[in-house]
C-alpha positions in Angstrom: -26.5 2.2 3.1 -23.6 2.4 0.7 -20.8 -0.2 0.1 -17.2 1.2 -0.9 -14.1 -0.5 -1.7 -10.5 0.2 -2.7 -8.9 -2.7 -4.0 -5.7 -2.9 -4.5 -2.8 -4.9 -5.1 -1.7 -5.2 -1.4 -4.6 -4.2 0.5 -8.3 -4.2 0.2 -10.1 -1.6 2.3 -14.2 -2.1 2.4 -16.3 0.8 3.6 -20.5 1.1 4.6 -21.7 4.6 4.1 -24.9 6.2 4.9 -26.3 8.5 2.1 -25.6 12.5 2.1 -25.5 15.5 -0.1 -22.2 15.8 -1.3 -20.1 13.6 0.9 -21.1 10.1 2.5 -20.7 9.1 5.9 -18.2 6.5 6.7 -19.9 4.3 9.0 -18.0 1.1 9.4 -14.4 0.7 7.3 -12.0 -2.7 7.5 -8.8 -3.5 5.5 -8.2 -6.8 4.7 -4.7 -8.5 2.3 -6.3 -8.6 -0.9 -4.5 -12.0 -1.7 -6.4 -13.4 1.3 -9.2 -14.5 -0.3 -9.9 -16.1 -4.0 -11.7 -13.2 -5.1 -13.3 -9.8 -4.1 -16.9 -11.6 -3.4 -15.1 -13.3 -0.5 -13.5 -10.1 1.0 -17.5 -8.3 0.7 -18.7 -11.4 2.6 -16.1 -11.6 5.3 -16.9 -7.6 5.6 -21.0 -8.0 5.2 -21.3 -10.9 7.4 -21.0 -9.4 11.3 -23.3 -6.3 10.1 -26.2 -8.5 8.3 -28.6 -7.9 8.0 -27.8 -4.2 5.9 -29.9 -3.3 2.9 -27.3 -2.0 0.4 -28.8 0.6 -2.2 -25.6 1.0 -4.3 -21.8 -0.4 -4.1 -19.0 1.3 -6.2 -15.5 -0.3 -6.5 -12.1 1.2 -7.5 -9.9 -1.4 -8.6 -6.2 -1.7 -10.0 -7.0 -2.5 -13.2 -8.8 -1.6 -16.5 -12.5 -1.6 -16.2 -14.5 -2.7 -19.6 -17.8 -3.6 -19.6 -18.0 -3.7 -15.8 -15.9 -6.4 -15.6 -11.9 -5.7 -14.7 -8.5 -7.8 -14.8 -6.8 -6.8 -11.6 -2.8 -6.1 -12.9 -1.1 -7.1 -10.4 -3.6 -9.8 -8.6 -4.9 -13.1 -10.4 -8.2 -11.9 -10.0 -11.3 -11.1 -12.0 -14.0 -8.9 -11.0 -17.6 -8.9 -12.6 -20.1 -6.2 -11.2 -23.1 -8.5 -12.2 -21.4 -11.5 -10.0 -21.2 -9.4 -6.8 -25.0 -7.7 -7.2 -26.4 -11.1 -7.9 -24.8 -12.5 -4.4 -25.4 -10.0 -2.7 -28.4 -8.8 -3.8 -27.3 -4.9 -4.2 -29.2 -3.4 -7.1 -26.4 -1.1 -8.4 -22.9 -2.3 -8.7 -20.0 -0.2 -10.1 -16.6 -0.8 -11.3 -14.4 1.9 -11.5 -10.2 1.9 -12.0 -9.0 2.6 -9.0 -7.7 6.4 -9.5 -11.1 6.6 -11.5 -12.6 6.2 -8.0 -10.2 8.3 -6.3 -10.8 11.4 -8.3 -14.5 11.5 -7.4 -13.0 12.0 -3.6 -11.4 15.3 -5.2 -13.7 17.8 -4.7 -15.0 16.9 -1.3 -11.8 17.2 0.1 -11.9 19.7 2.8 -8.8 22.0 3.3 -7.3 19.7 6.4 -6.8 16.8 3.6 -4.5 18.3 0.9 -1.0 19.7 1.9 0.1 22.3 -0.5 3.5 21.9 -2.6 2.7 24.7 -5.1 0.3 27.5 -4.3 -0.6 28.9 -8.1 -3.4 30.2 -9.1 -6.4 27.9 -9.8 -8.2 28.8 -13.0 -12.2 28.9 -12.7 -13.7 25.9 -15.4 -10.6 24.4 -15.4 -9.4 20.4 -15.3 -7.7 18.8 -12.7 -5.1 16.1 -12.8 -4.5 12.9 -10.2 -1.6 11.1 -9.9 -1.1 8.1 -7.1 2.2 6.2 -6.6 1.5 2.6 -4.7 1.7 -1.0 -5.6 1.4 0.4 -8.9 1.2 4.1 -10.3 -2.3 5.1 -11.2 -3.6 8.4 -13.4 -6.8 10.2 -13.7 -8.2 13.1 -15.4 -11.0 15.4 -14.0 -12.6 17.4 -17.0 -14.9 20.5 -16.3 -18.2 19.9 -17.7 -21.2 22.0 -17.1 -19.8 22.9 -13.5 -18.7 20.6 -12.2 -15.6 17.7 -12.4 -16.1 14.8 -14.2 -13.8 12.3 -13.2 -12.0 9.7 -16.0 -9.6 7.2 -16.1 -6.2 6.4 -17.6 -3.9 3.8 -17.5 -0.9 6.5 -17.9 1.1 4.5 -15.4 1.9 1.8 -18.2 3.2 4.8 -20.8 6.7 4.5 -21.8 9.5 5.7 -19.0 10.9 8.8 -20.5 14.2 9.6 -18.8 15.8 13.2 -18.8 18.9 12.8 -16.8 22.2 10.5 -17.8 21.2 8.7 -14.5 18.2 8.2 -15.7 19.3 6.8 -19.2 21.2 4.4 -17.0 18.2 3.5 -15.0 16.2 2.8 -18.3 18.8 0.3 -19.5 18.9 -1.5 -16.2 15.0 -1.6 -16.6 14.6 -2.2 -20.2 16.9 -5.2 -19.7 15.1 -6.3 -16.9 11.5 -6.1 -18.4 12.1 -5.9 -21.6 10.6 -2.2 -22.1 10.7 0.4 -19.4 7.1 2.0 -18.1 6.5 4.7 -15.6 5.6 2.2 -13.2 8.5 0.6 -13.3 10.1 3.5 -11.8 7.5 5.9 -9.8 6.0 3.0 -7.8 6.4 1.1 -4.5 8.0 -1.5 -6.6 10.1 1.0 -9.0 11.5 2.5 -5.9 13.4 -0.7 -5.2 14.5 -0.9 -8.8 15.9 2.5 -8.5 17.7 1.4 -5.0 18.7 -1.5 -7.1 20.4 0.8 -9.7 21.9 3.3 -7.2 23.4 -0.1 -5.2 25.4 -2.2 -7.7 27.3 -3.7 -4.7 24.7 -3.8 -2.1 23.3 -1.9 0.6 23.6 -2.3 4.3 20.9 -0.7 5.1 18.2 -2.7 2.9 18.1 -6.1 1.1 15.0 -5.7 -0.6 15.3 -10.0 -1.3 14.7 -10.5 2.3 11.2 -8.7 2.9 9.9 -7.7 -0.9 6.6 -6.1 0.9 8.3 -3.9 3.0 11.8 -2.7 1.0 10.1 0.5 0.1 9.3 1.9 3.0 12.6 0.7 4.7 14.4 2.3 1.4 12.6 5.8 2.1 13.2 5.7 5.9 17.0 5.1 5.1 16.6 8.2 3.1 14.8 10.3 5.4 17.2 9.5 8.4 20.2 10.0 6.7 21.9 6.7 7.4 22.6 5.5 3.3 23.6 8.1 1.1 22.6 5.7 -1.5 19.1 5.5 0.1 18.8 9.2 0.0 19.9 8.9 -4.2 17.4 6.7 -5.1 14.5 8.7 -3.0 15.8 11.4 -5.0 15.8 9.8 -8.2 12.3 8.8 -7.1 11.1 11.9 -6.6 12.5 13.7 -9.3 10.5 11.0 -11.7 7.1 11.8 -9.8 7.5 15.2 -9.9 8.6 14.8 -14.1 5.5 12.2 -15.0 3.2 14.9 -12.6 4.1 17.4 -15.0 3.7 15.2 -18.0 0.1 14.8 -16.7 -0.8 17.9 -16.0 0.3 18.9 -19.8 -1.8 16.0 -21.3 -4.8 17.1 -18.6 -4.2 21.1 -19.2 -4.9 20.7 -15.6 -5.0 24.7 -14.8 -7.3 23.9 -11.8 -4.6 21.9 -10.1 -2.7 18.5 -9.2 -3.3 16.3 -6.6 -0.9 13.6 -5.6 -2.8 11.3 -4.1 -1.9 7.1 -3.3 -0.2 5.3 -0.4 3.0 6.5 -0.8 3.1 10.2 -0.8 2.2 11.3 3.1 5.3 8.9 4.1 7.8 10.6 2.3 6.3 14.4 2.6 9.6 15.7 3.7 11.3 14.6 0.5 8.3 15.8 -1.7 8.9 19.0 -0.2 12.3 19.5 -1.5 12.8 21.5 -4.7 13.5 18.1 -6.3 9.7 17.1 -7.4 8.9 20.4 -7.8 11.6 21.3 -10.0 11.0 18.0 -12.2 7.1 19.0 -12.2 8.3 22.6 -13.4 10.9 22.0 -16.1 8.9 21.8 -19.1 11.0 24.2 -21.8 8.1 26.9 -22.9 5.1 25.2 -20.5 7.3 26.2 -17.8 5.1 29.4 -16.7 2.1 27.2 -17.3 3.3 24.7 -15.0 4.6 27.3 -12.4 0.9 28.5 -12.3 -1.0 25.0 -11.7 -1.8 24.2 -7.4 -0.3 21.1 -6.5 -1.4 19.3 -3.6 -0.8 16.3 -1.6 -3.6 14.1 -0.4 -3.3 13.2 3.1 -6.3 11.3 3.6 -5.0 7.7 2.9 -8.5 6.2 2.6 -9.1 8.6 -0.3 -9.7 6.1 -2.6 -12.3 4.3 -0.5 -14.2 7.7 -0.3 -14.2 8.3 -4.2 -15.6 5.2 -4.5 -18.4 5.8 -2.2 -19.4 9.7 -3.8 -19.7 7.5 -7.2 -22.1 5.2 -5.0 -24.0 8.0 -3.5 -24.5 9.8 -6.6 -25.2 6.6 -7.8 -28.1 6.1 -5.4 -29.4 9.3 -5.5 -29.6 8.9 -9.5 -31.8 6.0 -9.2 -33.7 7.5 -6.9 -35.0 10.6 -9.0 -35.2 8.3 -12.0 -37.7 6.2 -9.6 -40.2 9.3 -9.2 -43.2 9.3 -10.6 -44.7 12.6 -12.2 -47.1 14.6 -9.6 
């Protein structure tokens, strides 16, 4: 069996999979509030407890933070996670930590057509690279390089790069963010908390539809609903600014990666605001890159509808890891 995890700033999703060629098969999945345990080991123990006895051949966890030396300090969670600790505690031969978007990128090649929604059909070039961007509690980005006939995912921390405003309104937002945080990064704009920041900017005198201070956890979804239901013009303005910024940074990532095989928009927010993403705001900002506009217009752009793509990607990596271990264990005839 394979153990996979998608460890986010708010929610942790764990899954048990059976190995298979290409896409492993989900056996059981369960979601946990990330902070309900003092560490990842506590959540894994709660998940595996009712399933014992179970033999796990390989495990992979996508975690919301940079991974170095198979150790990760999560960006928005006061945890440090080490692969060796999980391996020893649960007797798992192979445990790997990946950045959460790095893990999600492994799901991209195995997604079915009904798990994707096209925003721009474009023309995928054989042998081209692809890119993945995903807004949720934070903003994640990953690259998929085409190497020797397959995609090889690569992690980034691009969500923490300096925010680049493009309009007078965005310049005003930049000033507000710089005043609040000392500097402004893309994650301060394109994320759930980022939408709250934009909402604060578009509502200098308060909002009848949403007071983010009352329910910070659900504020982004409340703002989005008020915008999509046309109950508050300023909430509509906030969501439009959010979508345009999302498109602009997706276009930046596409240029960094030269993603002629496609750009994928994942994360928990995108499926919830599909009507807004399908307005011209997203693609106009995505394409508006001066002399590179025609290049961006030719790139396929798709929203990942499978909200468990991060978990699936971690399982795909564990599946590959288990297969590699079996190959290494073979003896010559």
